[in-house]
SEVEX-359131 format. One record per residue: residue in three letters; x, y, z of N, C-alpha, C in turn. Coordinates in Angstrom, 3 decimals, always signed. Layout:
// residues N
<site code="ALA" n_u="X" n_v="Y" n_w="Z" ca_u="X" ca_v="Y" ca_w="Z" c_u="X" c_v="Y" c_w="Z"/>
...
***
This chain:
// residues 122
<site code="UNK" n_u="-3.087" n_v="+8.132" n_w="-3.150" ca_u="-1.868" ca_v="+8.251" ca_w="-2.315" c_u="-1.551" c_v="+9.883" c_w="-3.033"/>
<site code="UNK" n_u="-2.264" n_v="+10.594" n_w="-3.555" ca_u="-1.976" ca_v="+11.585" ca_w="-4.125" c_u="-2.411" c_v="+13.120" c_w="-3.407"/>
<site code="UNK" n_u="-2.791" n_v="+12.821" n_w="-2.442" ca_u="-3.101" ca_v="+14.071" ca_w="-1.576" c_u="-1.860" c_v="+14.624" c_w="-0.858"/>
<site code="UNK" n_u="-1.922" n_v="+16.024" n_w="-0.881" ca_u="-0.627" ca_v="+16.793" ca_w="-0.607" c_u="-0.475" c_v="+16.782" c_w="+1.050"/>
<site code="UNK" n_u="-1.591" n_v="+16.987" n_w="+1.671" ca_u="-1.732" ca_v="+17.097" ca_w="+3.327" c_u="-1.677" c_v="+15.675" c_w="+3.925"/>
<site code="UNK" n_u="-0.684" n_v="+15.734" n_w="+4.880" ca_u="-0.724" ca_v="+14.528" ca_w="+5.783" c_u="-2.150" c_v="+14.139" c_w="+6.311"/>
<site code="UNK" n_u="-2.123" n_v="+12.912" n_w="+6.437" ca_u="-3.575" ca_v="+12.522" ca_w="+7.285" c_u="-3.471" c_v="+12.931" c_w="+8.604"/>
<site code="UNK" n_u="-2.184" n_v="+12.638" n_w="+9.295" ca_u="-2.114" ca_v="+13.238" ca_w="+10.612" c_u="-0.438" c_v="+13.551" c_w="+10.848"/>
<site code="UNK" n_u="-0.135" n_v="+14.326" n_w="+11.787" ca_u="+1.314" ca_v="+14.614" ca_w="+12.098" c_u="+1.522" c_v="+14.440" c_w="+13.467"/>
<site code="UNK" n_u="+2.609" n_v="+13.935" n_w="+13.931" ca_u="+3.018" ca_v="+13.971" ca_w="+15.140" c_u="+4.605" c_v="+14.392" c_w="+15.507"/>
<site code="UNK" n_u="+4.783" n_v="+14.792" n_w="+16.772" ca_u="+6.068" ca_v="+15.246" ca_w="+17.002" c_u="+6.726" c_v="+14.428" c_w="+18.133"/>
<site code="UNK" n_u="+7.935" n_v="+13.584" n_w="+17.906" ca_u="+8.549" ca_v="+12.823" ca_w="+19.016" c_u="+9.593" c_v="+13.886" c_w="+19.570"/>
<site code="UNK" n_u="+9.519" n_v="+14.031" n_w="+20.779" ca_u="+10.417" ca_v="+14.965" ca_w="+21.496" c_u="+11.817" c_v="+14.336" c_w="+22.041"/>
<site code="UNK" n_u="+11.514" n_v="+13.174" n_w="+22.563" ca_u="+12.744" ca_v="+12.482" ca_w="+23.126" c_u="+12.394" c_v="+10.994" c_w="+23.564"/>
<site code="UNK" n_u="+13.306" n_v="+10.084" n_w="+23.600" ca_u="+12.917" ca_v="+8.839" ca_w="+24.074" c_u="+12.596" c_v="+8.735" c_w="+25.466"/>
<site code="UNK" n_u="+11.671" n_v="+7.857" n_w="+25.748" ca_u="+11.226" ca_v="+7.956" ca_w="+27.318" c_u="+11.207" c_v="+6.391" c_w="+27.652"/>
<site code="UNK" n_u="+10.707" n_v="+5.970" n_w="+28.822" ca_u="+10.385" ca_v="+4.842" ca_w="+29.242" c_u="+8.963" c_v="+4.457" c_w="+28.687"/>
<site code="UNK" n_u="+8.959" n_v="+3.002" n_w="+28.393" ca_u="+7.699" ca_v="+2.550" ca_w="+28.163" c_u="+6.532" c_v="+2.677" c_w="+29.129"/>
<site code="UNK" n_u="+5.495" n_v="+3.419" n_w="+28.865" ca_u="+4.455" ca_v="+3.563" ca_w="+29.748" c_u="+3.853" c_v="+2.348" c_w="+30.453"/>
<site code="UNK" n_u="+3.648" n_v="+2.333" n_w="+31.617" ca_u="+3.217" ca_v="+0.859" ca_w="+32.274" c_u="+1.886" c_v="+0.609" c_w="+31.633"/>
<site code="UNK" n_u="+1.021" n_v="+1.567" n_w="+31.584" ca_u="-0.399" ca_v="+1.198" ca_w="+31.076" c_u="-0.709" c_v="+0.687" c_w="+29.577"/>
<site code="UNK" n_u="+0.554" n_v="+0.865" n_w="+28.933" ca_u="+0.316" ca_v="+0.239" ca_w="+27.495" c_u="+0.106" c_v="-1.225" c_w="+27.454"/>
<site code="UNK" n_u="+0.588" n_v="-1.931" n_w="+28.609" ca_u="+0.413" ca_v="-3.488" ca_w="+28.519" c_u="-1.360" c_v="-3.831" c_w="+28.486"/>
<site code="UNK" n_u="-2.172" n_v="-2.768" n_w="+28.672" ca_u="-3.660" ca_v="-3.182" ca_w="+28.962" c_u="-4.174" c_v="-3.250" c_w="+27.595"/>
<site code="UNK" n_u="-3.329" n_v="-2.617" n_w="+26.390" ca_u="-3.924" ca_v="-2.792" ca_w="+25.103" c_u="-3.099" c_v="-3.702" c_w="+23.999"/>
<site code="UNK" n_u="-2.310" n_v="-4.424" n_w="+24.548" ca_u="-1.441" ca_v="-5.094" ca_w="+23.753" c_u="-1.999" c_v="-6.529" c_w="+23.691"/>
<site code="UNK" n_u="-1.784" n_v="-7.048" n_w="+22.495" ca_u="-2.493" ca_v="-8.459" ca_w="+22.185" c_u="-1.555" c_v="-9.356" c_w="+22.424"/>
<site code="UNK" n_u="-1.981" n_v="-10.697" n_w="+22.396" ca_u="-1.104" ca_v="-11.848" ca_w="+22.568" c_u="+0.073" c_v="-11.865" c_w="+21.778"/>
<site code="UNK" n_u="+1.231" n_v="-12.094" n_w="+22.240" ca_u="+2.595" ca_v="-12.111" ca_w="+21.546" c_u="+3.091" c_v="-10.787" c_w="+21.133"/>
<site code="UNK" n_u="+2.478" n_v="-9.671" n_w="+21.584" ca_u="+2.986" ca_v="-8.173" ca_w="+21.080" c_u="+3.845" c_v="-7.722" c_w="+22.383"/>
<site code="UNK" n_u="+4.800" n_v="-7.222" n_w="+22.071" ca_u="+5.594" ca_v="-6.774" ca_w="+22.930" c_u="+6.185" c_v="-5.289" c_w="+22.585"/>
<site code="UNK" n_u="+6.312" n_v="-4.409" n_w="+23.753" ca_u="+6.820" ca_v="-3.014" ca_w="+23.273" c_u="+8.288" c_v="-2.974" c_w="+22.983"/>
<site code="UNK" n_u="+8.765" n_v="-2.290" n_w="+22.053" ca_u="+10.148" ca_v="-2.181" ca_w="+21.676" c_u="+10.719" c_v="-0.853" c_w="+22.210"/>
<site code="UNK" n_u="+10.199" n_v="+0.330" n_w="+21.760" ca_u="+10.650" ca_v="+1.505" ca_w="+22.482" c_u="+9.402" c_v="+2.427" c_w="+22.426"/>
<site code="UNK" n_u="+9.699" n_v="+3.681" n_w="+23.121" ca_u="+8.639" ca_v="+4.764" ca_w="+23.262" c_u="+9.441" c_v="+6.066" c_w="+23.205"/>
<site code="UNK" n_u="+8.589" n_v="+6.996" n_w="+22.897" ca_u="+9.120" ca_v="+8.509" ca_w="+22.688" c_u="+8.004" c_v="+9.270" c_w="+23.274"/>
<site code="UNK" n_u="+8.384" n_v="+10.251" n_w="+23.951" ca_u="+7.534" ca_v="+11.520" ca_w="+24.496" c_u="+7.112" c_v="+12.254" c_w="+23.305"/>
<site code="UNK" n_u="+5.924" n_v="+12.583" n_w="+23.201" ca_u="+5.417" ca_v="+13.340" ca_w="+22.442" c_u="+4.852" c_v="+14.744" c_w="+22.973"/>
<site code="UNK" n_u="+4.232" n_v="+15.672" n_w="+22.291" ca_u="+4.085" ca_v="+16.890" ca_w="+22.925" c_u="+3.129" c_v="+16.758" c_w="+24.242"/>
<site code="UNK" n_u="+2.007" n_v="+15.972" n_w="+24.130" ca_u="+1.143" ca_v="+15.777" ca_w="+25.316" c_u="+1.013" c_v="+14.408" c_w="+25.944"/>
<site code="UNK" n_u="+1.825" n_v="+13.621" n_w="+25.312" ca_u="+1.757" ca_v="+12.124" ca_w="+25.710" c_u="+2.845" c_v="+11.293" c_w="+25.199"/>
<site code="UNK" n_u="+2.558" n_v="+10.168" n_w="+24.631" ca_u="+3.711" ca_v="+9.222" ca_w="+24.252" c_u="+3.220" c_v="+8.335" c_w="+23.025"/>
<site code="UNK" n_u="+4.342" n_v="+7.765" n_w="+22.266" ca_u="+4.153" ca_v="+6.918" ca_w="+21.353" c_u="+4.915" c_v="+5.751" c_w="+21.503"/>
<site code="UNK" n_u="+4.484" n_v="+4.532" n_w="+21.275" ca_u="+5.128" ca_v="+3.321" ca_w="+21.654" c_u="+5.028" c_v="+2.509" c_w="+20.392"/>
<site code="UNK" n_u="+6.255" n_v="+2.080" n_w="+20.067" ca_u="+6.610" ca_v="+1.078" ca_w="+19.004" c_u="+6.412" c_v="-0.389" c_w="+19.575"/>
<site code="UNK" n_u="+5.894" n_v="-1.239" n_w="+19.100" ca_u="+5.697" ca_v="-2.548" ca_w="+19.524" c_u="+6.377" c_v="-3.357" c_w="+18.243"/>
<site code="UNK" n_u="+6.310" n_v="-4.723" n_w="+18.394" ca_u="+6.655" ca_v="-5.651" ca_w="+17.471" c_u="+5.622" c_v="-5.669" c_w="+16.294"/>
<site code="UNK" n_u="+4.443" n_v="-5.146" n_w="+16.614" ca_u="+3.412" ca_v="-5.285" ca_w="+15.615" c_u="+2.787" c_v="-3.732" c_w="+14.983"/>
<site code="UNK" n_u="+2.933" n_v="-2.891" n_w="+15.838" ca_u="+2.402" ca_v="-1.576" ca_w="+15.466" c_u="+3.050" c_v="-0.461" c_w="+16.155"/>
<site code="UNK" n_u="+2.493" n_v="+0.747" n_w="+15.677" ca_u="+2.756" ca_v="+1.902" ca_w="+16.342" c_u="+1.487" c_v="+2.347" c_w="+16.974"/>
<site code="UNK" n_u="+1.636" n_v="+2.702" n_w="+18.374" ca_u="+0.648" ca_v="+3.276" ca_w="+19.176" c_u="+0.905" c_v="+4.503" c_w="+19.646"/>
<site code="UNK" n_u="+0.090" n_v="+5.581" n_w="+19.458" ca_u="+0.198" ca_v="+7.029" ca_w="+19.702" c_u="-0.984" c_v="+7.590" c_w="+20.462"/>
<site code="UNK" n_u="-0.542" n_v="+8.074" n_w="+21.803" ca_u="-1.529" ca_v="+8.260" ca_w="+22.784" c_u="-1.549" c_v="+9.896" c_w="+22.667"/>
<site code="UNK" n_u="-2.611" n_v="+10.332" n_w="+22.568" ca_u="-2.814" ca_v="+11.968" ca_w="+22.523" c_u="-3.961" c_v="+12.282" c_w="+23.537"/>
<site code="UNK" n_u="-3.212" n_v="+12.883" n_w="+24.623" ca_u="-4.227" ca_v="+13.453" ca_w="+25.588" c_u="-4.798" c_v="+14.660" c_w="+25.048"/>
<site code="UNK" n_u="-5.956" n_v="+14.989" n_w="+25.416" ca_u="-6.699" ca_v="+16.199" ca_w="+24.808" c_u="-7.433" c_v="+17.082" c_w="+25.890"/>
<site code="UNK" n_u="-7.704" n_v="+18.123" n_w="+25.566" ca_u="-8.348" ca_v="+19.016" ca_w="+26.578" c_u="-7.502" c_v="+19.738" c_w="+27.456"/>
<site code="UNK" n_u="-8.028" n_v="+20.613" n_w="+28.283" ca_u="-7.143" ca_v="+21.203" ca_w="+29.316" c_u="-6.692" c_v="+20.430" c_w="+30.576"/>
<site code="UNK" n_u="-7.407" n_v="+19.478" n_w="+30.775" ca_u="-6.953" ca_v="+18.469" ca_w="+31.970" c_u="-6.331" c_v="+17.138" c_w="+31.380"/>
<site code="UNK" n_u="-6.305" n_v="+16.979" n_w="+30.156" ca_u="-5.618" ca_v="+15.718" ca_w="+29.478" c_u="-6.329" c_v="+14.523" c_w="+29.869"/>
<site code="UNK" n_u="-7.565" n_v="+14.564" n_w="+30.505" ca_u="-8.125" ca_v="+13.165" ca_w="+30.858" c_u="-8.641" c_v="+12.595" c_w="+29.957"/>
<site code="UNK" n_u="-9.232" n_v="+13.269" n_w="+28.535" ca_u="-9.575" ca_v="+12.511" ca_w="+27.430" c_u="-8.366" c_v="+12.194" c_w="+26.560"/>
<site code="UNK" n_u="-8.370" n_v="+10.918" n_w="+26.216" ca_u="-7.125" ca_v="+10.443" ca_w="+25.719" c_u="-7.741" c_v="+9.617" c_w="+24.312"/>
<site code="UNK" n_u="-7.113" n_v="+10.173" n_w="+23.112" ca_u="-7.337" ca_v="+9.453" ca_w="+21.801" c_u="-6.181" c_v="+8.682" c_w="+21.646"/>
<site code="UNK" n_u="-6.341" n_v="+7.440" n_w="+21.129" ca_u="-5.204" ca_v="+6.355" ca_w="+20.931" c_u="-5.187" c_v="+5.887" c_w="+19.379"/>
<site code="UNK" n_u="-4.151" n_v="+6.390" n_w="+18.719" ca_u="-3.986" ca_v="+5.870" ca_w="+17.253" c_u="-3.290" c_v="+4.635" c_w="+17.189"/>
<site code="UNK" n_u="-3.677" n_v="+3.609" n_w="+16.395" ca_u="-2.912" ca_v="+2.366" ca_w="+16.167" c_u="-2.525" c_v="+2.344" c_w="+14.655"/>
<site code="UNK" n_u="-1.307" n_v="+2.260" n_w="+14.380" ca_u="-0.846" ca_v="+2.102" ca_w="+13.018" c_u="-0.215" c_v="+0.660" c_w="+12.823"/>
<site code="UNK" n_u="-0.882" n_v="-0.294" n_w="+12.289" ca_u="-0.344" ca_v="-1.599" ca_w="+12.104" c_u="+0.779" c_v="-1.472" c_w="+11.051"/>
<site code="UNK" n_u="+2.152" n_v="-2.140" n_w="+11.204" ca_u="+3.049" ca_v="-2.068" ca_w="+10.137" c_u="+2.489" c_v="-2.399" c_w="+8.885"/>
<site code="UNK" n_u="+1.699" n_v="-3.631" n_w="+8.870" ca_u="+1.233" ca_v="-4.071" ca_w="+7.646" c_u="+0.465" c_v="-3.086" c_w="+6.848"/>
<site code="UNK" n_u="+0.035" n_v="-1.823" n_w="+7.232" ca_u="-0.722" ca_v="-0.940" ca_w="+6.457" c_u="+0.121" c_v="+0.064" c_w="+6.043"/>
<site code="UNK" n_u="+1.553" n_v="-0.048" n_w="+6.384" ca_u="+2.625" ca_v="+1.037" ca_w="+5.635" c_u="+3.080" c_v="+0.401" c_w="+4.480"/>
<site code="UNK" n_u="+2.695" n_v="+1.226" n_w="+3.399" ca_u="+3.124" ca_v="+0.841" ca_w="+2.064" c_u="+4.701" c_v="+1.320" c_w="+1.790"/>
<site code="UNK" n_u="+5.230" n_v="+2.497" n_w="+2.126" ca_u="+6.436" ca_v="+2.918" ca_w="+2.069" c_u="+6.653" c_v="+4.006" c_w="+2.996"/>
<site code="UNK" n_u="+7.958" n_v="+4.145" n_w="+3.313" ca_u="+8.191" ca_v="+5.204" ca_w="+4.335" c_u="+9.565" c_v="+5.903" c_w="+3.789"/>
<site code="UNK" n_u="+9.886" n_v="+7.015" n_w="+4.324" ca_u="+11.349" ca_v="+7.711" ca_w="+4.222" c_u="+11.525" c_v="+8.242" c_w="+5.432"/>
<site code="UNK" n_u="+12.906" n_v="+8.583" n_w="+5.532" ca_u="+13.439" ca_v="+9.083" ca_w="+6.752" c_u="+14.477" c_v="+10.394" c_w="+6.127"/>
<site code="UNK" n_u="+14.535" n_v="+11.346" n_w="+6.802" ca_u="+15.147" ca_v="+12.579" ca_w="+6.614" c_u="+15.889" c_v="+13.131" c_w="+7.903"/>
<site code="UNK" n_u="+17.252" n_v="+13.088" n_w="+7.974" ca_u="+18.024" ca_v="+13.647" ca_w="+8.962" c_u="+17.973" c_v="+14.983" c_w="+8.944"/>
<site code="UNK" n_u="+18.259" n_v="+15.522" n_w="+10.119" ca_u="+18.345" ca_v="+16.945" ca_w="+10.289" c_u="+19.628" c_v="+17.580" c_w="+9.709"/>
<site code="UNK" n_u="+19.412" n_v="+18.740" n_w="+9.065" ca_u="+20.569" ca_v="+19.396" ca_w="+8.511" c_u="+21.272" c_v="+20.435" c_w="+9.377"/>
<site code="UNK" n_u="+21.982" n_v="+21.384" n_w="+8.651" ca_u="+22.571" ca_v="+22.484" ca_w="+9.300" c_u="+21.661" c_v="+23.534" c_w="+9.864"/>
<site code="UNK" n_u="+20.723" n_v="+23.801" n_w="+9.119" ca_u="+19.590" ca_v="+24.988" ca_w="+9.404" c_u="+18.298" c_v="+24.381" c_w="+9.683"/>
<site code="UNK" n_u="+18.025" n_v="+23.137" n_w="+9.452" ca_u="+16.965" ca_v="+22.273" ca_w="+9.816" c_u="+17.191" c_v="+21.394" c_w="+11.024"/>
<site code="UNK" n_u="+16.594" n_v="+21.885" n_w="+12.191" ca_u="+16.821" ca_v="+21.037" ca_w="+13.452" c_u="+16.133" c_v="+19.935" c_w="+13.656"/>
<site code="UNK" n_u="+14.977" n_v="+19.653" n_w="+13.001" ca_u="+14.039" ca_v="+18.409" ca_w="+13.040" c_u="+14.422" c_v="+17.364" c_w="+12.122"/>
<site code="UNK" n_u="+14.600" n_v="+16.199" n_w="+12.520" ca_u="+14.684" ca_v="+15.007" ca_w="+11.355" c_u="+13.104" c_v="+14.687" c_w="+11.091"/>
<site code="UNK" n_u="+12.850" n_v="+13.856" n_w="+10.159" ca_u="+11.462" ca_v="+13.739" ca_w="+9.780" c_u="+11.278" c_v="+12.408" c_w="+9.022"/>
<site code="UNK" n_u="+10.209" n_v="+11.820" n_w="+9.620" ca_u="+9.729" ca_v="+10.332" ca_w="+8.911" c_u="+8.648" c_v="+10.614" c_w="+8.356"/>
<site code="UNK" n_u="+8.467" n_v="+10.281" n_w="+7.130" ca_u="+7.092" ca_v="+9.991" ca_w="+6.519" c_u="+6.642" c_v="+8.632" c_w="+6.169"/>
<site code="UNK" n_u="+5.443" n_v="+8.389" n_w="+6.450" ca_u="+4.870" ca_v="+7.192" ca_w="+6.169" c_u="+3.672" c_v="+7.193" c_w="+5.269"/>
<site code="UNK" n_u="+3.771" n_v="+6.378" n_w="+4.176" ca_u="+2.511" ca_v="+6.360" ca_w="+3.253" c_u="+1.885" c_v="+5.009" c_w="+3.588"/>
<site code="UNK" n_u="+0.636" n_v="+5.203" n_w="+4.001" ca_u="-0.081" ca_v="+4.057" ca_w="+4.374" c_u="-1.345" c_v="+3.769" c_w="+3.483"/>
<site code="UNK" n_u="-2.142" n_v="+2.678" n_w="+3.730" ca_u="-3.217" ca_v="+2.528" ca_w="+3.129" c_u="-4.408" c_v="+3.610" c_w="+3.379"/>
<site code="UNK" n_u="-4.278" n_v="+4.224" n_w="+4.298" ca_u="-5.203" ca_v="+5.197" ca_w="+4.721" c_u="-4.883" c_v="+6.762" c_w="+4.387"/>
<site code="UNK" n_u="-3.458" n_v="+6.919" n_w="+4.035" ca_u="-3.027" ca_v="+8.235" ca_w="+3.713" c_u="-1.396" c_v="+8.391" c_w="+4.278"/>
<site code="UNK" n_u="-1.043" n_v="+9.600" n_w="+4.111" ca_u="+0.382" ca_v="+9.890" ca_w="+4.596" c_u="+0.274" c_v="+10.391" c_w="+6.100"/>
<site code="UNK" n_u="+1.455" n_v="+9.823" n_w="+6.700" ca_u="+1.521" ca_v="+10.386" ca_w="+8.095" c_u="+2.914" c_v="+10.937" c_w="+8.173"/>
<site code="UNK" n_u="+3.239" n_v="+12.141" n_w="+9.051" ca_u="+4.422" ca_v="+12.836" ca_w="+9.115" c_u="+4.769" c_v="+12.875" c_w="+10.569"/>
<site code="UNK" n_u="+5.980" n_v="+12.501" n_w="+10.949" ca_u="+6.464" ca_v="+12.563" ca_w="+12.328" c_u="+7.665" c_v="+13.270" c_w="+12.252"/>
<site code="UNK" n_u="+7.729" n_v="+14.544" n_w="+12.925" ca_u="+8.969" ca_v="+15.330" ca_w="+13.178" c_u="+9.641" c_v="+14.768" c_w="+14.348"/>
<site code="UNK" n_u="+10.820" n_v="+14.768" n_w="+14.295" ca_u="+11.818" ca_v="+14.137" ca_w="+15.350" c_u="+12.666" c_v="+15.436" c_w="+15.874"/>
<site code="UNK" n_u="+12.485" n_v="+15.486" n_w="+17.137" ca_u="+13.319" ca_v="+16.610" ca_w="+17.811" c_u="+14.837" c_v="+16.290" c_w="+17.950"/>
<site code="UNK" n_u="+15.713" n_v="+17.123" n_w="+18.334" ca_u="+17.178" ca_v="+16.685" ca_w="+18.294" c_u="+17.590" c_v="+15.357" c_w="+19.071"/>
<site code="UNK" n_u="+16.869" n_v="+15.332" n_w="+20.187" ca_u="+17.275" ca_v="+14.046" ca_w="+21.042" c_u="+16.805" c_v="+12.777" c_w="+20.513"/>
<site code="UNK" n_u="+16.211" n_v="+12.755" n_w="+19.279" ca_u="+15.637" ca_v="+11.380" ca_w="+18.759" c_u="+16.565" c_v="+10.815" c_w="+17.716"/>
<site code="UNK" n_u="+17.167" n_v="+9.844" n_w="+17.831" ca_u="+18.170" ca_v="+9.134" ca_w="+16.948" c_u="+17.309" c_v="+8.567" c_w="+15.522"/>
<site code="UNK" n_u="+17.343" n_v="+9.180" n_w="+14.670" ca_u="+16.602" ca_v="+8.898" ca_w="+13.284" c_u="+17.056" c_v="+7.512" c_w="+12.821"/>
<site code="UNK" n_u="+18.203" n_v="+7.271" n_w="+12.930" ca_u="+18.720" ca_v="+5.945" ca_w="+12.304" c_u="+18.195" c_v="+4.713" c_w="+13.281"/>
<site code="UNK" n_u="+18.070" n_v="+4.989" n_w="+14.571" ca_u="+17.485" ca_v="+3.920" ca_w="+15.537" c_u="+16.105" c_v="+3.540" c_w="+15.036"/>
<site code="UNK" n_u="+15.358" n_v="+4.849" n_w="+14.797" ca_u="+13.902" ca_v="+4.563" ca_w="+14.581" c_u="+13.781" c_v="+4.044" c_w="+13.128"/>
<site code="UNK" n_u="+14.731" n_v="+4.457" n_w="+12.357" ca_u="+14.653" ca_v="+3.705" ca_w="+10.939" c_u="+14.849" c_v="+2.306" c_w="+10.921"/>
<site code="UNK" n_u="+15.688" n_v="+1.750" n_w="+11.822" ca_u="+16.025" ca_v="+0.469" ca_w="+11.971" c_u="+14.791" c_v="-0.257" c_w="+12.621"/>
<site code="UNK" n_u="+14.167" n_v="+0.259" n_w="+13.508" ca_u="+12.843" ca_v="-0.360" ca_w="+14.259" c_u="+11.763" c_v="-0.464" c_w="+13.106"/>
<site code="UNK" n_u="+11.428" n_v="+0.548" n_w="+12.298" ca_u="+10.522" ca_v="+0.553" ca_w="+11.173" c_u="+10.954" c_v="-0.677" c_w="+10.214"/>
<site code="UNK" n_u="+12.119" n_v="-0.687" n_w="+9.612" ca_u="+12.582" ca_v="-1.616" ca_w="+8.884" c_u="+12.328" c_v="-3.072" c_w="+9.279"/>
<site code="UNK" n_u="+12.860" n_v="-3.195" n_w="+10.561" ca_u="+12.794" ca_v="-4.528" ca_w="+11.083" c_u="+11.373" c_v="-5.181" c_w="+11.078"/>
<site code="UNK" n_u="+10.281" n_v="-4.369" n_w="+11.606" ca_u="+9.088" ca_v="-4.897" ca_w="+11.648" c_u="+8.035" c_v="-4.565" c_w="+10.535"/>
<site code="UNK" n_u="+8.392" n_v="-3.743" n_w="+9.405" ca_u="+7.746" ca_v="-3.574" ca_w="+8.145" c_u="+8.264" c_v="-4.863" c_w="+7.190"/>
<site code="UNK" n_u="+9.487" n_v="-4.988" n_w="+7.341" ca_u="+10.117" ca_v="-5.892" ca_w="+6.326" c_u="+10.015" c_v="-7.422" c_w="+6.857"/>
<site code="UNK" n_u="+9.560" n_v="-7.425" n_w="+8.211" ca_u="+9.375" ca_v="-9.033" ca_w="+8.638" c_u="+8.252" c_v="-9.718" c_w="+7.987"/>
***
């Protein structure tokens, strides 16, 4: 965990409805909890994992799906936005590396903090 660069970084723009097609990839007993619009697609928190869909290319027809099971998160931190810093931030240290999530003004950092704590500590 000594690397300085994040493994990946995402930006959550605003809360959104849970996409209808997410049910296609959920396992038995898994339920979506909340979703956020990202720059090109969406991120969904379930009771088991974080799923981030990333549309690629000019048409956006190619979609890469990232899955982060809560069991792989070793530690996380949250930082609310300040007067001069408009974005809040979540950093997660995982078994694979560090992941950074920037949260735009419309995203409630404490609500997201509660979702993470609920399922990581479960």
